N, C-alpha and C positions, 0 to 999 in steps of 0.2 A: 161147273162142266164137269161132270164125273168122268174123268177119262181113264182108263185103266182097262161069248166068249167068241169073239172076232181076234182072238190075239193067236198069232202064228208063232211056233218055235222056230228058230235059226238052225243051222247044224250044230252049232255050239251049245244049243240049249237054252238061249236066251230069246227073248221075244222081238221079233222084228216089227210088229206092229202091235199097238193097244188102242182098242177101242172101248172096251167096256169088261168089266169083270165083276161078278157076283160079289158083295163083300158080306162077311158075319156082322160088320159094324155097319151103322148108318154113316158112311163117311162121303165127301165131296172133295174132289179136287177142284180148285179154283184156278182157269188159265185166262190168259190174257194174249190176243194175237195182235200183230201189225206194229207193235211201237218197237223202242219207246218215242214217245211223243209229249208235248208240252203239258198234256193231261195227266201223265203217269205219275209226277210227283204228288198231285191231289191223290191219286189211286192210291199212293204209297203212304200218305198220310193217314187214310182211313183204314188200310190194311193193319197199319201199325196201332192205331187206336184200340182195334178187336183183337189184335192178336193173330191175326190170321196170315198164314203163308200162303203163296202163290207160285204160279209158275207163269213166266212171261215168255212166249215165242215171239222173238224179236227179228226183224228185218234187219240185214247187213247195212241197207242204204241208212235206216234210221238210228243206227246204234252209231255209224261213222257220225250223225249230224248230232247226236246226244250223247256222248260218251260218258259225260258226269252223271246222267241218268243210269246209265248202264251199270257203273260202278255203284250207283247207291243201291239199286235193285238187288246187287250182289251181298253189299256191305248188310243190308238189312234181312239178309238170309233167305231171299226168294231164290226159286230155281229159274235159269236162263235157259231157253231153248232156241233152236234154230229155225227160223219160217222162211228162208231163202234170201236172197239180196234184194230181190225187186218186185217178189210175189207174182211170179209168172204160174201158169196152170202146167206144173211138171209133168204132167202125164201127156202133154202135145209137143213139148220142146225137145231139141236134139238131146241126145247122151251129153256131149260135150257142153252144152247150156246147163243141164242138169247140174253136171259137176262144177261146173264154175259157180253156180248159185248158192250150192250149197258149200263148198270149199271156201269160197271168199267169204261167208258168213263165219264159218265157222273159225276162220283166222281171226277175224275182226273180234269176234265174242271173246276168243280165248286170249289175245293181245290185252284185251280190258279186264282179265280175271274171272271171266267164266269159265265152267266146265260143263258144256252141253254134254246132254246124254240123250237128248231126245230131237227130233225134227218132226214138226208138222207141215205138212205140204199143205200149200196155198189152196183154198178151196177144197181142202180134204181129197185133191185130187193126184193121184199117183199111179205108177205101174212098176212091175218087176224091176226095172232097171234104176228107179228111184230108189228100192229098197236096197237096191246092191251099191248106189253109189253110197247112201247113208250109211250102210253096214261097213263102207271102206272108211269112213271117218269115224267109226265106233258109235253111229249113233243107231237109235231104234226110232219107227214111226210111233207117233201118238196122237191120236185122232180126238175124237169126243163122242160121247152119248147122250148131250144133251147142249142144244144151241139154244140162246137166249133171243136170236134173230134181231137182237138189238142193233144190229148192223143195216137192216131194212127200214127201221123207222124207230123212235123212240116214243114211247106213250107218255103222256103226261102223268102217268102214276105208274112207277116201276112194278109195284105189287100187281097189276093188272097184265103184265109180260107174260106171255104163254111161250114154253119152248116146243121143240120140235115134236113132242110127245103129247101137246096139248095140255100140259100141267102150268098151272101159274107158277 
């Protein structure tokens, strides 16, 4: 997913959300959501084999279940981001719930040695109060520009998988 003009500067000049930025180079940022899970170590093995860095947007509930995997992700040089505690639609929950979801996950990740800089709201769904809560934690929103849609169904051959722009 090439995540990084839907970028909006905050009052301090930093971007509060990143979706897609034109690049002079042919670059791609790989990101993974909803983990860590029992599948993450296999993914880490593959990334290590090819020397590929990635960003893992982690759920606090999953990080609590798999702290050793979180530590491995960090130790292997990957970036860790906040994906909420329990994966709610942050646009429709109360302000208190938004704060709890993001703050709780931030604390868990930091206690495991991560230094999150970004939050990816579940479903890409957020509002102005979500941005404010994220900013209060020193986090910017990072979305995506291409979605493999592998969460809908997995094809027999990944080479045939099309993203949301219709590209294989």
